[in-house]
C-alpha positions as CSV (number, residue, x, y, z in Angstrom):
1,M,25.1,-10.6,131.5
2,A,28.5,-11.4,130.2
3,W,30.7,-10.0,127.4
4,V,31.6,-12.6,124.9
5,F,34.2,-12.5,122.1
6,I,34.3,-14.9,119.2
7,S,36.8,-15.5,116.5
8,V,35.3,-16.0,113.0
9,G,37.4,-17.6,110.3
10,S,37.1,-19.3,106.9
11,N,39.3,-20.2,104.0
12,I,36.7,-21.9,101.8
13,E,34.8,-19.2,99.9
14,P,35.6,-17.0,102.9
15,A,33.6,-13.9,101.9
16,V,30.4,-15.8,101.3
17,N,30.7,-18.1,104.3
18,I,31.7,-15.3,106.7
19,R,28.7,-13.1,105.5
20,M,26.3,-16.1,106.0
21,A,27.6,-17.0,109.4
22,M,27.4,-13.3,110.5
23,L,23.8,-13.2,109.5
24,D,23.1,-16.3,111.7
25,L,25.1,-14.8,114.6
26,R,23.1,-11.5,114.4
27,Q,19.8,-13.5,114.6
28,H,20.9,-14.7,118.0
29,Y,23.0,-11.8,119.2
30,P,21.8,-8.7,117.3
31,E,24.2,-6.1,118.8
32,L,27.6,-7.3,117.5
33,M,30.8,-5.3,117.7
34,V,32.8,-6.3,114.6
35,S,36.5,-6.0,114.0
36,T,38.3,-5.4,110.7
37,V,38.6,-8.5,108.5
38,Y,42.1,-9.8,108.2
39,E,43.7,-12.2,105.7
40,S,46.4,-14.6,106.8
41,E,48.2,-17.6,105.6
42,A,47.0,-21.0,106.8
43,V,48.7,-22.0,110.1
44,G,49.6,-25.7,110.7
45,F,49.0,-26.9,107.2
46,D,49.3,-25.9,103.5
47,G,46.0,-24.4,102.4
48,D,44.4,-21.3,101.0
49,N,44.6,-18.1,103.0
50,F,42.1,-17.4,105.8
51,Y,39.9,-14.5,106.4
52,N,39.5,-13.8,110.2
53,L,37.7,-11.3,112.4
54,V,36.5,-11.1,116.0
55,V,33.0,-10.2,117.1
56,G,31.8,-9.2,120.6
57,F,28.5,-9.1,122.2
58,E,26.8,-9.0,125.6
59,T,24.5,-11.9,126.5
60,A,22.5,-13.5,129.3
61,D,23.1,-16.9,127.8
62,D,25.4,-19.1,129.8
63,V,28.7,-20.2,128.4
64,A,27.4,-23.7,127.4
65,E,24.4,-22.1,125.6
66,V,26.8,-19.8,123.6
67,A,29.1,-22.6,122.8
68,E,26.2,-24.8,121.6
69,Q,24.8,-22.0,119.5
70,L,28.2,-21.5,117.8
71,R,28.3,-25.2,117.0
72,R,24.8,-25.2,115.5
73,I,25.8,-22.3,113.3
74,E,28.9,-24.1,112.1
75,D,27.0,-27.3,111.5
76,G,24.3,-25.4,109.6
77,H,27.0,-24.2,107.2
78,G,28.4,-27.6,106.6
79,R,31.3,-27.6,109.0
80,D,33.2,-30.9,108.7
81,R,34.5,-32.1,112.1
82,K,36.0,-35.4,110.9
83,G,39.1,-33.9,109.3
84,P,42.4,-33.1,110.9
85,K,42.6,-30.3,113.5
86,F,44.6,-28.1,111.1
87,S,42.6,-28.0,107.9
88,S,40.5,-25.9,105.6
89,R,37.3,-24.6,107.1
90,I,34.0,-23.5,105.7
91,I,33.4,-21.6,108.9
92,D,35.1,-21.6,112.3
93,L,33.5,-19.9,115.3
94,D,35.7,-20.1,118.3
95,L,34.6,-18.8,121.7
96,L,37.6,-16.8,122.9
97,L,36.4,-15.1,126.0
98,Y,33.2,-15.3,128.1
99,G,33.5,-12.6,130.8
100,D,36.3,-13.5,133.1
101,V,35.4,-17.2,133.1
102,I,38.2,-19.8,133.0
103,I,37.3,-23.3,131.8
104,N,39.6,-26.1,130.7
105,D,37.7,-29.3,130.1
106,S,37.1,-31.8,127.3
107,R,34.5,-29.5,125.6
108,L,35.6,-25.9,126.3
109,N,38.9,-24.1,126.6
110,I,38.2,-20.5,127.7
111,P,40.1,-18.3,127.3
112,R,41.3,-19.8,124.1
113,D,45.0,-20.5,123.9
114,E,45.0,-18.9,120.4
115,I,44.6,-15.5,121.9
116,S,48.2,-15.3,122.9
117,K,49.6,-17.4,120.0
118,N,48.0,-16.1,116.8
119,A,48.1,-12.7,115.3
120,F,44.9,-13.4,113.4
121,V,43.1,-13.8,116.7
122,L,44.9,-11.2,118.9
123,W,44.9,-8.2,116.5
124,P,41.2,-8.2,115.8
125,L,40.4,-9.0,119.4
126,A,42.5,-6.0,120.5
127,E,40.4,-3.8,118.2
128,V,37.1,-4.8,119.8
129,A,38.2,-5.7,123.3
130,G,41.4,-3.7,123.9
131,E,40.6,-2.7,127.5
132,V,39.4,-6.2,128.5
133,V,41.8,-7.9,130.9
134,H,42.7,-11.5,130.0
135,P,41.5,-13.6,132.9
136,Q,44.7,-15.7,133.1
137,F,47.5,-13.3,132.1
138,K,46.0,-10.3,133.9
139,Q,47.0,-8.0,131.1
140,T,44.7,-6.0,128.8
141,I,44.2,-7.4,125.3
142,A,45.7,-4.2,123.9
143,A,48.9,-4.7,126.0
144,M,49.1,-8.3,124.8
145,W,48.9,-7.1,121.2
146,Q,51.5,-4.4,121.8
147,A,53.9,-7.0,123.2
148,F,53.2,-9.6,120.4
149,D,56.0,-10.4,117.9
150,K,54.3,-9.0,114.9
151,D,57.0,-10.2,112.6
152,S,56.3,-13.8,113.5
153,Q,53.1,-14.1,111.4
154,S,51.9,-12.5,108.2
155,L,48.5,-10.8,108.6
156,W,46.9,-7.9,106.7
157,P,43.6,-6.1,106.7
158,V,41.3,-6.6,103.7
159,E,38.4,-4.6,102.3
160,F,35.4,-6.7,103.0
161,D,32.1,-6.4,101.2
162,W,29.3,-7.2,103.7
163,G,26.8,-7.2,100.9
């Protein structure tokens, strides 16, 4: 069994698309730890604000199975993979951590670089996985968030109606 942490984000009808994606995630991984939902400005392009959160769960699925399941959920919600890397998203499910696994290949980058670079990933990850040690940096996620330059990016919690 491995602990898995996933970043969930959307800036196209984000409340609707996040709710729907979370229903699909719960069908496969029923015991989800869920962070606060945060709103942030688009990074890397001009676009509508994003809603972001992090979910965690324990699974016996191997890392490739989890990654494929996330891809199927994204595709099922109409995720367009043809556009530029930095663009609006119906739903974005990024595998951040899978236990203490380190993978850097053409399909997977685990742990995700975004953990240390983006407040919209690190803050909600610190909420649900604060005591987890980052496999490369050998610091807890909470310590990484404490050291993060919080003035570098705008991010704020939002009231989220889970319906």
